[in-house]
MITOR-58873 format. One record per residue (C-alpha): x negated, y negated, z; residue in one letter; residue number from 0. Coordinates in steps of 0.02 Angstrom, whole numbers, plus 50000, padded with zeros to 5 digits. Each point is the difference from the previous one (the first is absolute). Example, Ala and Ser with C-alpha at 12.3 -4.5 7.8 and 13.67 -1.06 7.14 Angstrom:
<sites>
site u: 49385 | v: 50225 | w: 50390 | resn: a | resi: 0
site u: 49931 | v: 49828 | w: 49967 | resn: s | resi: 1
</sites>
This chain:
<sites>
site u: 51228 | v: 48464 | w: 51883 | resn: g | resi: 0
site u: 50160 | v: 50053 | w: 50085 | resn: m | resi: 1
site u: 50072 | v: 49890 | w: 50133 | resn: q | resi: 2
site u: 50158 | v: 50073 | w: 50060 | resn: d | resi: 3
site u: 50056 | v: 50177 | w: 50004 | resn: l | resi: 4
site u: 50170 | v: 50079 | w: 50052 | resn: i | resi: 5
site u: 49967 | v: 50178 | w: 50060 | resn: l | resi: 6
site u: 50170 | v: 50092 | w: 49992 | resn: d | resi: 7
site u: 50007 | v: 50152 | w: 50108 | resn: l | resi: 8
site u: 50191 | v: 50001 | w: 50015 | resn: q | resi: 9
site u: 50057 | v: 50181 | w: 50003 | resn: g | resi: 10
site u: 49824 | v: 50059 | w: 49989 | resn: n | resi: 11
site u: 49999 | v: 50153 | w: 50105 | resn: g | resi: 12
site u: 49818 | v: 50017 | w: 50018 | resn: g | resi: 13
site u: 49859 | v: 50119 | w: 49945 | resn: g | resi: 14
site u: 49821 | v: 50035 | w: 50046 | resn: y | resi: 15
site u: 49922 | v: 49905 | w: 50145 | resn: l | resi: 16
site u: 49844 | v: 49968 | w: 49897 | resn: r | resi: 17
site u: 50094 | v: 49918 | w: 49867 | resn: t | resi: 18
site u: 50078 | v: 49895 | w: 50123 | resn: a | resi: 19
site u: 49842 | v: 49944 | w: 50076 | resn: v | resi: 20
site u: 49918 | v: 49962 | w: 49833 | resn: e | resi: 21
site u: 50146 | v: 49901 | w: 49956 | resn: m | resi: 22
site u: 49987 | v: 49890 | w: 50170 | resn: a | resi: 23
site u: 49818 | v: 49997 | w: 49981 | resn: d | resi: 24
site u: 50029 | v: 49892 | w: 49844 | resn: e | resi: 25
site u: 50079 | v: 49865 | w: 50102 | resn: f | resi: 26
site u: 49896 | v: 50006 | w: 50154 | resn: l | resi: 27
site u: 49815 | v: 49937 | w: 50055 | resn: g | resi: 28
site u: 49856 | v: 50120 | w: 50038 | resn: e | resi: 29
site u: 50022 | v: 50100 | w: 50168 | resn: r | resi: 30
site u: 50182 | v: 49936 | w: 50034 | resn: q | resi: 31
site u: 50098 | v: 50147 | w: 50072 | resn: l | resi: 32
site u: 50130 | v: 50062 | w: 49889 | resn: i | resi: 33
site u: 50080 | v: 50147 | w: 50103 | resn: v | resi: 34
site u: 49959 | v: 50108 | w: 50142 | resn: y | resi: 35
site u: 50070 | v: 50177 | w: 50061 | resn: t | resi: 36
site u: 50022 | v: 50052 | w: 50169 | resn: e | resi: 37
site u: 50083 | v: 50142 | w: 50092 | resn: g | resi: 38
site u: 50015 | v: 50082 | w: 50165 | resn: r | resi: 39
site u: 49852 | v: 50124 | w: 49968 | resn: s | resi: 40
site u: 49922 | v: 49902 | w: 49854 | resn: s | resi: 41
site u: 49896 | v: 49853 | w: 50033 | resn: p | resi: 42
site u: 50014 | v: 49833 | w: 49906 | resn: r | resi: 43
site u: 49932 | v: 50005 | w: 49824 | resn: d | resi: 44
site u: 49981 | v: 49824 | w: 49909 | resn: n | resi: 45
site u: 49993 | v: 49978 | w: 49820 | resn: t | resi: 46
site u: 49928 | v: 49828 | w: 49938 | resn: y | resi: 47
site u: 49995 | v: 49901 | w: 49848 | resn: a | resi: 48
site u: 49834 | v: 50023 | w: 49902 | resn: t | resi: 49
site u: 49902 | v: 49870 | w: 49897 | resn: a | resi: 50
site u: 50087 | v: 49856 | w: 49899 | resn: a | resi: 51
site u: 50169 | v: 50047 | w: 49929 | resn: g | resi: 52
site u: 50090 | v: 49940 | w: 49833 | resn: g | resi: 53
site u: 50114 | v: 49876 | w: 50091 | resn: f | resi: 54
site u: 49934 | v: 49946 | w: 50157 | resn: e | resi: 55
site u: 50060 | v: 49821 | w: 49968 | resn: q | resi: 56
site u: 50156 | v: 49939 | w: 49915 | resn: g | resi: 57
site u: 50175 | v: 50017 | w: 50061 | resn: r | resi: 58
site u: 50083 | v: 50155 | w: 50030 | resn: l | resi: 59
site u: 50172 | v: 50047 | w: 50021 | resn: v | resi: 60
site u: 50058 | v: 50185 | w: 50051 | resn: v | resi: 61
site u: 50180 | v: 50055 | w: 49976 | resn: l | resi: 62
site u: 50062 | v: 50138 | w: 50109 | resn: i | resi: 63
site u: 50166 | v: 50079 | w: 50043 | resn: d | resi: 64
site u: 50081 | v: 50142 | w: 50094 | resn: e | resi: 65
site u: 49931 | v: 50115 | w: 49866 | resn: g | resi: 66
site u: 49801 | v: 49955 | w: 50022 | resn: s | resi: 67
site u: 49922 | v: 50132 | w: 50096 | resn: a | resi: 68
site u: 49837 | v: 50074 | w: 50056 | resn: s | resi: 69
site u: 49854 | v: 49941 | w: 49898 | resn: a | resi: 70
site u: 50087 | v: 49848 | w: 49941 | resn: s | resi: 71
site u: 50047 | v: 49954 | w: 50186 | resn: e | resi: 72
site u: 49798 | v: 50015 | w: 50039 | resn: i | resi: 73
site u: 49971 | v: 49876 | w: 49849 | resn: v | resi: 74
site u: 50136 | v: 49881 | w: 50059 | resn: t | resi: 75
site u: 49952 | v: 50012 | w: 50187 | resn: g | resi: 76
site u: 49814 | v: 49956 | w: 49960 | resn: a | resi: 77
site u: 50049 | v: 49852 | w: 49889 | resn: v | resi: 78
site u: 50113 | v: 49930 | w: 50138 | resn: q | resi: 79
site u: 49890 | v: 50023 | w: 50156 | resn: d | resi: 80
site u: 49860 | v: 49917 | w: 49919 | resn: w | resi: 81
site u: 50101 | v: 49861 | w: 49942 | resn: d | resi: 82
site u: 49954 | v: 50043 | w: 49813 | resn: r | resi: 83
site u: 50159 | v: 49967 | w: 49910 | resn: g | resi: 84
site u: 50190 | v: 49985 | w: 50033 | resn: v | resi: 85
site u: 50116 | v: 50156 | w: 50033 | resn: v | resi: 86
site u: 50175 | v: 49972 | w: 49914 | resn: i | resi: 87
site u: 50156 | v: 50117 | w: 50016 | resn: g | resi: 88
site u: 50071 | v: 50106 | w: 50131 | resn: r | resi: 89
site u: 49921 | v: 50115 | w: 50136 | resn: r | resi: 90
site u: 49906 | v: 50143 | w: 49924 | resn: s | resi: 91
site u: 50034 | v: 50181 | w: 50031 | resn: f | resi: 92
site u: 49884 | v: 50044 | w: 50137 | resn: g | resi: 93
site u: 49913 | v: 50166 | w: 49946 | resn: k | resi: 94
site u: 49815 | v: 50007 | w: 50080 | resn: g | resi: 95
site u: 49957 | v: 50185 | w: 50060 | resn: l | resi: 96
site u: 49848 | v: 50081 | w: 49980 | resn: v | resi: 97
site u: 50020 | v: 50188 | w: 49969 | resn: q | resi: 98
site u: 49892 | v: 50153 | w: 49986 | resn: r | resi: 99
site u: 50038 | v: 50171 | w: 49934 | resn: p | resi: 100
site u: 49970 | v: 50136 | w: 50116 | resn: v | resi: 101
site u: 50001 | v: 50172 | w: 49900 | resn: m | resi: 102
site u: 50092 | v: 50156 | w: 50070 | resn: l | resi: 103
site u: 49953 | v: 50181 | w: 49984 | resn: p | resi: 104
site u: 50131 | v: 50028 | w: 49868 | resn: d | resi: 105
site u: 49919 | v: 49868 | w: 49885 | resn: g | resi: 106
site u: 50135 | v: 49868 | w: 50030 | resn: s | resi: 107
site u: 49958 | v: 49838 | w: 50098 | resn: a | resi: 108
site u: 50074 | v: 49871 | w: 50125 | resn: v | resi: 109
site u: 49964 | v: 49831 | w: 49985 | resn: r | resi: 110
site u: 49965 | v: 49924 | w: 50176 | resn: l | resi: 111
site u: 49999 | v: 49815 | w: 50031 | resn: t | resi: 112
site u: 49834 | v: 49950 | w: 50081 | resn: v | resi: 113
site u: 49999 | v: 49805 | w: 50000 | resn: s | resi: 114
site u: 50084 | v: 49850 | w: 49936 | resn: r | resi: 115
site u: 49950 | v: 49857 | w: 49877 | resn: y | resi: 116
site u: 50001 | v: 49815 | w: 50089 | resn: y | resi: 117
site u: 49973 | v: 49839 | w: 49912 | resn: t | resi: 118
site u: 49848 | v: 49894 | w: 50047 | resn: p | resi: 119
site u: 50102 | v: 49906 | w: 50144 | resn: s | resi: 120
site u: 50029 | v: 50161 | w: 50083 | resn: g | resi: 121
site u: 50189 | v: 50026 | w: 49925 | resn: r | resi: 122
site u: 50044 | v: 50182 | w: 49974 | resn: c | resi: 123
site u: 50083 | v: 50022 | w: 49836 | resn: i | resi: 124
site u: 50099 | v: 50157 | w: 50044 | resn: q | resi: 125
site u: 50170 | v: 49965 | w: 50061 | resn: k | resi: 126
site u: 50061 | v: 50092 | w: 50160 | resn: p | resi: 127
site u: 50064 | v: 50174 | w: 50017 | resn: y | resi: 128
site u: 50082 | v: 49957 | w: 50185 | resn: d | resi: 129
site u: 50173 | v: 50031 | w: 49951 | resn: e | resi: 130
site u: 49967 | v: 50169 | w: 49921 | resn: g | resi: 131
site u: 49982 | v: 50065 | w: 49819 | resn: v | resi: 132
site u: 50173 | v: 49959 | w: 49947 | resn: e | resi: 133
site u: 49993 | v: 49824 | w: 50041 | resn: a | resi: 134
site u: 49842 | v: 49989 | w: 49924 | resn: y | resi: 135
site u: 50067 | v: 50059 | w: 49836 | resn: r | resi: 136
site u: 50139 | v: 49876 | w: 50002 | resn: k | resi: 137
site u: 49916 | v: 49853 | w: 50052 | resn: e | resi: 138
site u: 49995 | v: 49921 | w: 49826 | resn: r | resi: 139
site u: 50193 | v: 50012 | w: 49977 | resn: v | resi: 140
site u: 50001 | v: 49924 | w: 50186 | resn: e | resi: 141
site u: 49905 | v: 49852 | w: 49939 | resn: r | resi: 142
site u: 50140 | v: 49974 | w: 49869 | resn: l | resi: 143
site u: 50137 | v: 50031 | w: 50115 | resn: s | resi: 144
site u: 49928 | v: 49882 | w: 50143 | resn: k | resi: 145
site u: 49973 | v: 49856 | w: 49871 | resn: g | resi: 146
site u: 49808 | v: 50012 | w: 50002 | resn: e | resi: 147
site u: 49981 | v: 49998 | w: 49803 | resn: l | resi: 148
site u: 50126 | v: 49869 | w: 49969 | resn: t | resi: 149
site u: 49987 | v: 49867 | w: 50149 | resn: s | resi: 150
site u: 49851 | v: 49927 | w: 50086 | resn: a | resi: 151
site u: 50115 | v: 49970 | w: 50144 | resn: d | resi: 152
site u: 50008 | v: 50193 | w: 50024 | resn: s | resi: 153
site u: 49829 | v: 50024 | w: 50017 | resn: i | resi: 154
site u: 49937 | v: 50014 | w: 50179 | resn: h | resi: 155
site u: 49811 | v: 50037 | w: 50024 | resn: p | resi: 156
site u: 49953 | v: 50072 | w: 50156 | resn: i | resi: 157
site u: 49911 | v: 49859 | w: 50106 | resn: d | resi: 158
site u: 49876 | v: 50112 | w: 50096 | resn: t | resi: 159
site u: 49936 | v: 50067 | w: 49843 | resn: m | resi: 160
site u: 49925 | v: 49831 | w: 49946 | resn: r | resi: 161
site u: 49832 | v: 50003 | w: 49912 | resn: y | resi: 162
site u: 49896 | v: 49854 | w: 49918 | resn: y | resi: 163
site u: 49923 | v: 49975 | w: 49830 | resn: t | resi: 164
site u: 49819 | v: 49931 | w: 49976 | resn: m | resi: 165
site u: 50077 | v: 49822 | w: 50007 | resn: n | resi: 166
site u: 50101 | v: 50037 | w: 50151 | resn: k | resi: 167
site u: 50169 | v: 50019 | w: 49915 | resn: r | resi: 168
site u: 50120 | v: 50116 | w: 50091 | resn: i | resi: 169
site u: 50041 | v: 50167 | w: 49913 | resn: v | resi: 170
site u: 50110 | v: 50137 | w: 50075 | resn: y | resi: 171
site u: 49984 | v: 50189 | w: 50013 | resn: g | resi: 172
site u: 50128 | v: 50132 | w: 50018 | resn: g | resi: 173
site u: 49964 | v: 50082 | w: 49835 | resn: g | resi: 174
site u: 49981 | v: 49945 | w: 49825 | resn: g | resi: 175
site u: 49934 | v: 49823 | w: 49956 | resn: v | resi: 176
site u: 50110 | v: 49849 | w: 50022 | resn: m | resi: 177
site u: 49983 | v: 49874 | w: 49855 | resn: p | resi: 178
site u: 49967 | v: 49814 | w: 50047 | resn: d | resi: 179
site u: 50137 | v: 49964 | w: 49877 | resn: l | resi: 180
site u: 50161 | v: 50096 | w: 50017 | resn: f | resi: 181
site u: 50099 | v: 50013 | w: 49834 | resn: v | resi: 182
site u: 50174 | v: 50094 | w: 50024 | resn: p | resi: 183
site u: 50047 | v: 50152 | w: 49899 | resn: l | resi: 184
site u: 50124 | v: 49939 | w: 49857 | resn: d | resi: 185
site u: 50149 | v: 50133 | w: 49995 | resn: t | resi: 186
site u: 50123 | v: 49875 | w: 49894 | resn: s | resi: 187
site u: 49962 | v: 50102 | w: 49852 | resn: q | resi: 188
site u: 49982 | v: 50179 | w: 50064 | resn: s | resi: 189
site u: 50144 | v: 50121 | w: 49962 | resn: s | resi: 190
site u: 50040 | v: 50188 | w: 50018 | resn: p | resi: 191
site u: 49988 | v: 50000 | w: 49799 | resn: l | resi: 192
site u: 49807 | v: 49921 | w: 49998 | resn: f | resi: 193
site u: 49955 | v: 50117 | w: 50159 | resn: s | resi: 194
site u: 50066 | v: 50156 | w: 49894 | resn: a | resi: 195
site u: 49916 | v: 49951 | w: 49837 | resn: l | resi: 196
site u: 49835 | v: 49977 | w: 50088 | resn: v | resi: 197
site u: 50008 | v: 50152 | w: 50118 | resn: r | resi: 198
site u: 50049 | v: 50119 | w: 49848 | resn: r | resi: 199
site u: 49858 | v: 49928 | w: 49891 | resn: g | resi: 200
site u: 50135 | v: 49939 | w: 49874 | resn: v | resi: 201
site u: 49907 | v: 49827 | w: 49969 | resn: l | resi: 202
site u: 49844 | v: 50093 | w: 49969 | resn: n | resi: 203
site u: 50059 | v: 50126 | w: 49880 | resn: t | resi: 204
site u: 50093 | v: 49875 | w: 49901 | resn: t | resi: 205
site u: 49848 | v: 49899 | w: 49975 | resn: a | resi: 206
site u: 49898 | v: 50143 | w: 49944 | resn: i | resi: 207
site u: 50123 | v: 50050 | w: 49880 | resn: s | resi: 208
site u: 50033 | v: 49844 | w: 49931 | resn: f | resi: 209
site u: 49806 | v: 49958 | w: 49973 | resn: v | resi: 210
site u: 49982 | v: 50174 | w: 49928 | resn: d | resi: 211
site u: 50128 | v: 49955 | w: 49864 | resn: a | resi: 212
site u: 49944 | v: 49822 | w: 49965 | resn: h | resi: 213
site u: 49821 | v: 49978 | w: 50043 | resn: r | resi: 214
site u: 49937 | v: 49938 | w: 49840 | resn: q | resi: 215
site u: 50149 | v: 49877 | w: 49972 | resn: r | resi: 216
site u: 49972 | v: 49934 | w: 50170 | resn: l | resi: 217
site u: 49815 | v: 49972 | w: 49993 | resn: l | resi: 218
site u: 50028 | v: 49923 | w: 49833 | resn: g | resi: 219
site u: 50130 | v: 49871 | w: 50059 | resn: s | resi: 220
site u: 49907 | v: 49975 | w: 50172 | resn: y | resi: 221
site u: 49807 | v: 50013 | w: 49970 | resn: p | resi: 222
site u: 49972 | v: 49933 | w: 50170 | resn: e | resi: 223
site u: 50065 | v: 50028 | w: 50170 | resn: v | resi: 224
site u: 50026 | v: 49805 | w: 50013 | resn: s | resi: 225
site u: 50114 | v: 50007 | w: 49851 | resn: s | resi: 226
site u: 50095 | v: 50147 | w: 50062 | resn: f | resi: 227
site u: 50025 | v: 49931 | w: 50161 | resn: q | resi: 228
site u: 50070 | v: 49834 | w: 49920 | resn: q | resi: 229
site u: 50108 | v: 50067 | w: 49865 | resn: d | resi: 230
site u: 50051 | v: 50179 | w: 50035 | resn: f | resi: 231
site u: 50178 | v: 50031 | w: 50043 | resn: q | resi: 232
site u: 50095 | v: 50149 | w: 50079 | resn: v | resi: 233
site u: 50157 | v: 50033 | w: 49898 | resn: e | resi: 234
site u: 50092 | v: 50097 | w: 49878 | resn: g | resi: 235
site u: 49912 | v: 50181 | w: 49965 | resn: e | resi: 236
site u: 49899 | v: 49985 | w: 50152 | resn: l | resi: 237
site u: 50156 | v: 49995 | w: 50107 | resn: y | resi: 238
site u: 50077 | v: 50132 | w: 49916 | resn: d | resi: 239
site u: 49840 | v: 50113 | w: 50025 | resn: l | resi: 240
site u: 50013 | v: 49936 | w: 50187 | resn: l | resi: 241
site u: 50178 | v: 50076 | w: 50031 | resn: w | resi: 242
site u: 49958 | v: 50141 | w: 49888 | resn: s | resi: 243
site u: 49863 | v: 50052 | w: 50120 | resn: e | resi: 244
site u: 50089 | v: 49953 | w: 50155 | resn: a | resi: 245
site u: 50155 | v: 50116 | w: 49951 | resn: s | resi: 246
site u: 49871 | v: 50142 | w: 49986 | resn: k | resi: 247
site u: 49945 | v: 49962 | w: 50179 | resn: e | resi: 248
site u: 50174 | v: 49983 | w: 50064 | resn: g | resi: 249
site u: 50004 | v: 49810 | w: 50025 | resn: v | resi: 250
site u: 50150 | v: 49924 | w: 49989 | resn: e | resi: 251
site u: 50025 | v: 49833 | w: 49911 | resn: r | resi: 252
site u: 50071 | v: 49868 | w: 50111 | resn: s | resi: 253
site u: 50048 | v: 49835 | w: 49928 | resn: e | resi: 254
site u: 50003 | v: 49909 | w: 50170 | resn: t | resi: 255
site u: 49830 | v: 50070 | w: 50043 | resn: d | resi: 256
site u: 49931 | v: 49966 | w: 49823 | resn: l | resi: 257
site u: 50046 | v: 49810 | w: 50016 | resn: e | resi: 258
site u: 49916 | v: 49990 | w: 50165 | resn: r | resi: 259
site u: 49844 | v: 50086 | w: 49944 | resn: s | resi: 260
site u: 49997 | v: 49960 | w: 49827 | resn: r | resi: 261
site u: 49842 | v: 49882 | w: 50006 | resn: e | resi: 262
site u: 49911 | v: 50120 | w: 50107 | resn: l | resi: 263
site u: 50039 | v: 50153 | w: 49894 | resn: i | resi: 264
site u: 49945 | v: 49900 | w: 49828 | resn: e | resi: 265
site u: 49838 | v: 49936 | w: 50080 | resn: l | resi: 266
site u: 49952 | v: 50182 | w: 50065 | resn: r | resi: 267
site u: 50021 | v: 50076 | w: 49831 | resn: l | resi: 268
site u: 49915 | v: 49854 | w: 49916 | resn: k | resi: 269
site u: 49847 | v: 50031 | w: 50110 | resn: a | resi: 270
site u: 50005 | v: 50193 | w: 49978 | resn: l | resi: 271
site u: 49996 | v: 49970 | w: 49808 | resn: i | resi: 272
site u: 49855 | v: 49880 | w: 50018 | resn: a | resi: 273
site u: 49904 | v: 50131 | w: 50103 | resn: r | resi: 274
site u: 50036 | v: 50141 | w: 49864 | resn: d | resi: 275
site u: 49952 | v: 49875 | w: 49866 | resn: l | resi: 276
site u: 49832 | v: 49932 | w: 50087 | resn: w | resi: 277
site u: 49949 | v: 50050 | w: 50179 | resn: n | resi: 278
site u: 50051 | v: 49969 | w: 50170 | resn: t | resi: 279
site u: 49928 | v: 49834 | w: 50003 | resn: s | resi: 280
site u: 50139 | v: 49951 | w: 49870 | resn: a | resi: 281
site u: 50134 | v: 50070 | w: 50118 | resn: y | resi: 282
site u: 49958 | v: 49875 | w: 50127 | resn: w | resi: 283
site u: 49965 | v: 49861 | w: 49880 | resn: q | resi: 284
site u: 50186 | v: 50010 | w: 49940 | resn: v | resi: 285
site u: 50077 | v: 50033 | w: 50175 | resn: i | resi: 286
site u: 49914 | v: 49881 | w: 50122 | resn: n | resi: 287
site u: 50035 | v: 49835 | w: 49928 | resn: p | resi: 288
site u: 50190 | v: 50026 | w: 49980 | resn: t | resi: 289
site u: 50045 | v: 50131 | w: 50122 | resn: n | resi: 290
site u: 50157 | v: 49945 | w: 50088 | resn: p | resi: 291
site u: 49980 | v: 50083 | w: 50162 | resn: v | resi: 292
site u: 49797 | v: 49990 | w: 50018 | resn: d | resi: 293
site u: 49998 | v: 49840 | w: 50097 | resn: h | resi: 294
site u: 49838 | v: 50030 | w: 50066 | resn: s | resi: 295
site u: 49905 | v: 49978 | w: 49837 | resn: f | resi: 296
site u: 50070 | v: 49832 | w: 49976 | resn: q | resi: 297
site u: 49969 | v: 49956 | w: 50185 | resn: r | resi: 298
site u: 49817 | v: 50058 | w: 49967 | resn: a | resi: 299
site u: 49998 | v: 49875 | w: 49849 | resn: i | resi: 300
site u: 50064 | v: 49859 | w: 50120 | resn: e | resi: 301
site u: 49882 | v: 50044 | w: 50141 | resn: a | resi: 302
site u: 49858 | v: 49966 | w: 49861 | resn: l | resi: 303
site u: 50058 | v: 49818 | w: 49961 | resn: s | resi: 304
site u: 50075 | v: 49937 | w: 50166 | resn: d | resi: 305
site u: 49922 | v: 49981 | w: 50174 | resn: d | resi: 306
site u: 50025 | v: 50176 | w: 50053 | resn: t | resi: 307
site u: 49803 | v: 50029 | w: 50015 | resn: f | resi: 308
site u: 49983 | v: 49841 | w: 50095 | resn: e | resi: 309
site u: 50122 | v: 50037 | w: 50119 | resn: r | resi: 310
site u: 49947 | v: 50179 | w: 50036 | resn: l | resi: 311
site u: 49813 | v: 49920 | w: 50026 | resn: g | resi: 312
site u: 49944 | v: 50080 | w: 49842 | resn: l | resi: 313
site u: 49962 | v: 49842 | w: 49893 | resn: a | resi: 314
site u: 49807 | v: 50025 | w: 50002 | resn: e | resi: 315
site u: 50042 | v: 50153 | w: 49888 | resn: r | resi: 316
site u: 50044 | v: 49875 | w: 49856 | resn: r | resi: 317
</sites>
């Protein structure tokens, strides 16, 4: 059976609590605590793993970043607190509120926060509101400006918020989940052009239009994802289509930005085309092995072959 697993939760904004619990349950043993909720007027409510999961043994790596939130943080926190796997990337978003709707006479509703999510060690997932709503909204931008996303030296966990995993490793609270291994955000290939192409959906519409026009030819030339991943090149007509779609959306072409972001643009386009030809799995099959700015995946591969698990006291998971 499967011996190693990389669970990529980067950019995963969350979903249903039930789904998060079911996923964590696949990695943890029976009656191990997955998450609990507690509020000022709400008693503690524990959620435990059930009977045998699908991957309770074998080495597990979880990838997170500043876009990983809510349900994905529940899974990550449980894995880390039970020393079930290695968490790699950057501190997660910090979204862990339990809200309930209160119906009003006019038929509308107000969602009231009644409790918060906590990891098994007692860490509160929710980042604080102490400095007001505006500061809360800008917190992700502040992480970048203060260097937290790009330099390990700029990360200063609050010493009074120490918690301990099952194997007595120190982990920190304060909102979100801190990774075991930090991987800095690579901004070397980012540019205003690339950001505009993504934000205005130009890469998506280009990929869809290209596949609609050439689906049969593409599938004839590349019958499998592996051959597409290895041999397909972004060039010629596809670039013409890209600039045509960009012009429609008011995105101006910059040769300087293009040179800086060319590899990133071409990889994203190629992966989107693969997704439209096959499925979402094909997207990741294309983008993960060669993504020039996603070093977390490469670090995960290394962790499965070097002494990372031994250093973190997880060698028994081999």
